[in-house]
VOMIPA-99756 format. One line per field, with one value per residue (C-alpha): residue number from 1; x, y, z; residue in one letter. Coordinates in nm, 3 decimals. Layout:
% VOMIPA-99756
nr <- [NUM;...]
east <- [X;...]
north <- [Y;...]
up <- [Z;...]
rest <- [A;...]
This chain:
% VOMIPA-99756
nr <- [1;2;3;4;5;6;7;8;9;10;11;12;13;14;15;16;17;18;19;20;21;22;23;24;25;26;27;28;29;30;31;32;33;34;35;36;37;38;39;40;41;42;43;44;45;46;47;48;49;50;51;52;53;54;55;56;57;58;59;60;61;62;63;64;65;66;67;68;69;70;71;72;73;74;75;76;77;78;79;80;81;82;83;84;85;86;87;88;89;90;91;92;93;94;95;96;97;98;99;100;101;102;103;104;105;106;107;108;109;110;111;112;113;114;115;116;117;118;119;120;121;122;123;124;125;126;127;128;129;130;131;132;133;134;135;136;137;138;139;140;141;142;143;144;145;146;147;148;149;150;151;152;153;154;155;156;157;158;159;160;161;162;163;164;165;166;167;168;169;170;171;172;173;174;175;176;177;178;179;180;181;182;183;184;185;186;187;188;189;190;191;192;193;194;195;196;197;198;199;200;201;202;203;204;205;206;207;208;209;210;211;212;213;214;215;216;217;218;219;220;221;222;223;224;225;226;227;228;229;230;231;232;233;234;235;236;237;238;239;240;241;242;243;244;245;246;247;248;249;250;251;252;253;254;255;256;257;258;259;260;261;262;263;264;265;266;267;268;269;270;271;272;273;274;275;276;277;278;279;280;281;282;283;284;285;286;287;288;289;290;291;292;293;294;295;296;297;298;299;300;301;302;303;304;305;306;307;308;309;310;311;312;313;314;315;316;317;318;319;320;321;322;323;324;325]
east <- [1.213;1.471;1.359;1.425;1.440;1.213;1.422;1.376;1.242;1.336;1.115;1.257;1.000;0.950;0.995;0.644;0.344;0.002;-0.315;-0.591;-0.865;-1.032;-1.031;-1.382;-1.513;-1.835;-1.880;-2.181;-2.266;-2.343;-2.132;-1.858;-1.940;-1.760;-1.618;-1.525;-1.329;-1.161;-1.041;-0.906;-0.706;-0.578;-0.477;-0.275;-0.117;0.002;0.133;0.329;0.468;0.612;0.801;0.574;0.544;0.378;-0.015;-0.178;-0.529;-0.755;-1.042;-1.315;-1.221;-1.517;-1.667;-1.423;-1.469;-1.131;-0.970;-1.204;-1.158;-0.770;-0.788;-0.877;-0.500;-0.424;-0.601;-0.643;-0.276;-0.133;0.091;0.288;0.171;0.535;0.638;0.395;0.413;0.062;-0.035;-0.377;-0.555;-0.789;-0.960;-1.199;-1.552;-1.820;-2.153;-2.420;-2.186;-2.305;-2.581;-2.802;-2.763;-2.371;-2.168;-1.828;-1.569;-1.198;-1.144;-0.832;-0.954;-0.833;-1.157;-1.187;-0.841;-0.858;-1.162;-1.053;-0.740;-0.976;-1.190;-0.915;-0.770;-1.075;-1.139;-0.777;-0.776;-0.440;-0.297;-0.109;-0.056;0.299;0.185;-0.071;-0.133;-0.382;-0.561;-0.654;-0.564;-0.821;-0.857;-0.980;-0.670;-0.557;-0.197;-0.210;-0.501;-0.316;-0.005;-0.241;-0.370;-0.038;0.111;-0.170;-0.138;0.230;0.247;-0.008;0.170;-0.138;0.095;0.456;0.505;0.309;0.290;0.033;-0.114;-0.181;-0.015;0.214;0.551;0.413;0.128;0.387;0.610;0.318;0.208;0.570;0.618;0.387;0.447;0.674;0.726;0.858;0.635;0.808;0.545;0.384;0.149;0.089;-0.072;0.248;0.293;0.412;0.097;0.059;0.418;0.343;0.554;0.833;0.752;0.790;1.160;1.217;0.990;1.065;1.055;0.931;0.654;0.320;0.455;0.236;0.319;0.075;0.130;0.336;0.499;0.856;0.682;0.910;1.250;1.096;1.037;1.364;1.545;1.340;1.362;1.024;0.942;0.704;0.464;0.287;-0.070;-0.244;0.112;-0.011;-0.243;-0.562;-0.461;-0.416;-0.088;-0.158;-0.427;-0.395;-0.225;-0.406;-0.740;-0.663;-0.737;-0.529;-0.212;-0.017;-0.175;-0.117;0.269;0.326;0.152;0.327;0.670;0.589;0.488;0.814;1.032;0.859;0.895;1.279;1.356;1.137;0.936;0.571;0.427;0.338;0.736;0.835;0.585;0.681;1.040;0.986;0.873;1.149;1.455;1.375;1.645;1.405;1.289;0.940;0.754;0.429;0.147;-0.022;-0.395;-0.494;-0.747;-0.593;-0.348;-0.146;-0.132;0.038;0.307;0.344;0.391;0.660;0.898;0.978;1.199;1.427;1.489;1.622;1.567;1.843;1.853;1.759;1.467;1.352;1.334;1.168;0.899;0.902;0.874;0.609;0.390;0.416;0.334;0.558;0.923;1.170;1.253]
north <- [-0.046;-0.103;-0.369;-0.417;-0.740;-0.787;-0.859;-1.233;-1.343;-1.407;-1.177;-0.938;-0.633;-0.334;-0.030;0.111;-0.124;-0.140;-0.106;-0.271;-0.125;0.050;-0.234;-0.334;0.003;0.033;-0.097;-0.310;-0.666;-0.537;-0.783;-0.563;-0.462;-0.604;-0.244;-0.245;-0.565;-0.434;-0.117;-0.338;-0.530;-0.227;-0.081;-0.422;-0.429;-0.042;-0.148;-0.448;-0.280;-0.021;-0.298;-0.314;-0.657;-0.622;-0.604;-0.513;-0.619;-0.667;-0.898;-0.653;-0.423;-0.344;-0.662;-0.896;-0.762;-0.637;-0.966;-1.136;-0.931;-0.933;-1.303;-1.208;-1.142;-1.547;-1.560;-1.200;-1.134;-1.496;-1.362;-1.645;-1.683;-1.678;-1.340;-1.146;-1.064;-1.075;-0.929;-0.938;-0.830;-0.965;-0.858;-0.618;-0.749;-0.476;-0.390;-0.642;-0.929;-1.190;-1.099;-0.769;-0.655;-0.710;-0.423;-0.323;-0.502;-0.642;-1.013;-1.182;-1.492;-1.821;-1.931;-1.542;-1.548;-1.922;-1.838;-1.513;-1.684;-1.943;-1.679;-1.495;-1.788;-1.851;-1.500;-1.437;-1.806;-1.862;-2.166;-1.897;-1.544;-1.426;-1.212;-1.179;-0.879;-0.814;-0.528;-0.299;-0.381;-0.586;-0.462;-0.824;-1.001;-1.333;-1.358;-1.751;-1.760;-1.568;-1.784;-2.100;-1.947;-1.859;-2.186;-2.363;-2.127;-2.130;-2.506;-2.582;-2.363;-2.089;-1.802;-1.785;-1.472;-1.240;-0.887;-0.607;-0.289;0.027;-0.166;0.011;-0.102;-0.248;-0.407;-0.572;-0.693;-0.851;-1.048;-1.118;-1.312;-1.587;-1.615;-1.865;-1.667;-1.306;-1.014;-0.871;-0.563;-0.289;-0.093;0.267;0.606;0.834;1.115;1.442;1.611;1.311;1.232;1.190;0.849;1.068;1.386;1.176;1.132;1.498;1.645;1.419;1.623;1.948;2.121;2.150;1.888;1.844;1.484;1.211;0.924;0.682;0.463;0.512;0.263;0.369;0.315;-0.007;-0.139;-0.042;-0.216;-0.532;-0.577;-0.473;-0.308;0.002;0.035;0.365;0.379;0.712;0.823;1.126;1.224;1.088;1.357;1.683;1.708;1.780;2.077;2.395;2.614;2.910;2.799;2.613;2.761;2.557;2.713;2.415;2.220;2.523;2.556;2.186;2.160;2.460;2.323;1.997;2.172;2.380;2.067;1.874;2.140;2.227;1.828;1.778;1.497;1.432;1.565;1.230;1.129;1.395;1.310;0.961;0.990;1.189;0.849;0.666;0.902;0.783;0.542;0.321;0.189;0.271;0.133;0.364;0.170;0.356;0.312;0.516;0.407;0.623;0.439;0.771;0.833;0.500;0.588;0.931;0.782;0.502;0.805;0.822;0.539;0.760;1.061;1.127;1.438;1.609;1.630;2.007;1.917;1.634;1.869;2.185;1.928;1.801;2.151;2.269;1.962;2.012;2.368;2.470;2.520;2.253;2.288]
up <- [-1.335;-1.047;-0.780;-0.414;-0.219;0.059;0.377;0.485;0.164;-0.193;-0.346;-0.570;-0.621;-0.848;-0.644;-0.714;-0.656;-0.819;-0.591;-0.735;-0.533;-0.797;-1.038;-0.960;-1.001;-0.805;-0.416;-0.519;-0.633;-0.982;-1.208;-1.399;-1.773;-2.070;-2.087;-1.728;-1.736;-2.047;-1.882;-1.560;-1.809;-1.959;-1.624;-1.521;-1.873;-1.848;-1.519;-1.622;-1.942;-1.702;-1.497;-1.193;-1.085;-0.758;-0.716;-0.389;-0.309;-0.012;0.007;0.076;-0.216;-0.407;-0.235;-0.405;-0.754;-0.791;-0.715;-0.944;-1.219;-1.191;-1.282;-1.625;-1.689;-1.679;-2.015;-2.158;-2.116;-2.094;-1.777;-1.589;-1.238;-1.108;-1.262;-1.041;-0.657;-0.538;-0.198;-0.047;0.288;0.538;0.859;0.779;0.814;0.650;0.803;0.754;0.654;0.678;0.882;0.802;1.172;1.186;1.265;1.079;1.261;1.240;1.285;1.324;1.441;1.324;1.095;0.940;0.840;0.677;0.528;0.399;0.205;0.047;-0.120;-0.222;-0.381;-0.554;-0.677;-0.805;-0.970;-0.821;-0.587;-0.351;-0.226;-0.233;0.082;0.305;0.533;0.831;0.749;1.025;1.404;1.564;1.953;2.019;1.836;1.998;1.847;1.920;1.674;1.407;1.454;1.421;1.116;0.965;1.032;0.828;0.574;0.535;0.568;0.299;0.040;0.033;0.162;0.114;0.338;0.582;0.694;0.847;0.761;0.983;1.266;1.547;1.638;1.945;1.755;1.540;1.839;1.998;1.692;1.623;1.958;1.895;1.522;1.347;1.016;1.025;0.968;0.641;0.556;0.722;0.479;0.617;0.511;0.377;0.166;0.166;0.330;0.590;0.709;1.076;1.094;0.977;1.203;1.546;1.495;1.376;1.639;1.923;2.269;2.136;2.272;2.094;1.861;1.559;1.506;1.579;1.811;1.606;1.866;1.660;1.398;1.107;1.299;1.435;1.110;0.977;1.265;1.229;0.842;0.787;0.450;0.487;0.185;0.154;0.061;-0.060;-0.169;-0.345;-0.083;-0.308;-0.580;-0.356;-0.441;-0.784;-0.749;-0.923;-0.654;-0.829;-0.722;-0.359;-0.059;0.178;0.223;0.303;0.016;-0.225;-0.126;-0.140;-0.493;-0.646;-0.508;-0.677;-0.985;-1.010;-0.941;-1.228;-1.444;-1.383;-1.397;-1.710;-1.544;-1.405;-1.106;-1.004;-1.037;-0.778;-0.523;-0.543;-0.541;-0.219;-0.074;-0.259;-0.129;0.231;0.324;0.475;0.098;0.126;-0.169;-0.253;-0.372;-0.649;-0.715;-0.990;-1.245;-1.560;-1.748;-1.794;-1.411;-1.399;-1.654;-1.477;-1.158;-1.290;-1.381;-1.040;-1.078;-1.291;-1.064;-0.719;-0.531;-0.353;0.034;-0.014;-0.261;-0.008;0.288;0.089;0.008;0.355;0.545;0.251;0.325;0.726;0.679;0.976;1.015;1.135;1.501]
rest <- [X;X;X;X;X;X;X;X;X;X;X;X;X;X;X;X;X;X;X;X;X;X;X;X;X;X;X;X;X;X;X;X;X;X;X;X;X;X;X;X;X;X;X;X;X;X;X;X;X;X;X;X;X;X;X;X;X;X;X;X;X;X;X;X;X;X;X;X;X;X;X;X;X;X;X;X;X;X;X;X;X;X;X;X;X;X;X;X;X;X;X;X;X;X;X;X;X;X;X;X;X;X;X;X;X;X;X;X;X;X;X;X;X;X;X;X;X;X;X;X;X;X;X;X;X;X;X;X;X;X;X;X;X;X;X;X;X;X;X;X;X;X;X;X;X;X;X;X;X;X;X;X;X;X;X;X;X;X;X;X;X;X;X;X;X;X;X;X;X;X;X;X;X;X;X;X;X;X;X;X;X;X;X;X;X;X;X;X;X;X;X;X;X;X;X;X;X;X;X;X;X;X;X;X;X;X;X;X;X;X;X;X;X;X;X;X;X;X;X;X;X;X;X;X;X;X;X;X;X;X;X;X;X;X;X;X;X;X;X;X;X;X;X;X;X;X;X;X;X;X;X;X;X;X;X;X;X;X;X;X;X;X;X;X;X;X;X;X;X;X;X;X;X;X;X;X;X;X;X;X;X;X;X;X;X;X;X;X;X;X;X;X;X;X;X;X;X;X;X;X;X;X;X;X;X;X;X;X;X;X;X;X;X;X;X;X;X;X;X;X;X;X;X;X;X]
């Protein structure tokens, strides 16, 4: 698989990343069975065989089980740690943790970031993370605390690089003002049916625009050498529905066009959907989170094709469901 360099780092990453959220299967404290562990290892092995070297985690994924089962690869597959780029996220605290009456909340406090990374490293059985992301924006963030945590994690060698997820341009700029380290990643929801970051630039100053407020985030990231990662890059599978059975016109038309292109190009539907993201000059890295090994293989076919400008716009318009201005 072709690779990209993450700006301001020495990290060479596969153009497609594997999202590890589903490796832990159920969101409960029940330990994984031997069969589930074996299935998780198969998924990781398939991703590696397809040329993926980038693996995305978060401390909350299946209550930590996804990170824990990932660590099985060190023995099961004899993978060298320095051959992988491992990313995890922190900042979301779930309801009832640690106290039964605690609400769900976001927490970018110094102590929570430090404690989260310690837990992540223990579960992954590694000495360091290549990248740590702050998960969802904390409205009570004190950037000085984030800076202190990042400085400590970086100087100790526990985290090499830092980024954010689901952050606007202004939120990134606020953090960056206080940080000694560059923010190198912003992971956002982006796919053909959820193209609001792109829509904003296309529909600027248009009456009754369908775009959602994005604060120029896409262009801000490009200007500041921040790689965009796309979570839910296939809209949770909506892009692959049977058009004959779909009632939503926008989804129906998009799915049909994807099916038509996949047949014309003799490739997979997954490849068409992901190549739409890869075609964008921002060098957007799709994070594929399927728990089906065949879907991983089908997704990686995207690395072998490139959509024309006309094909890209046809998919874009179908996904928007309305004509361009």
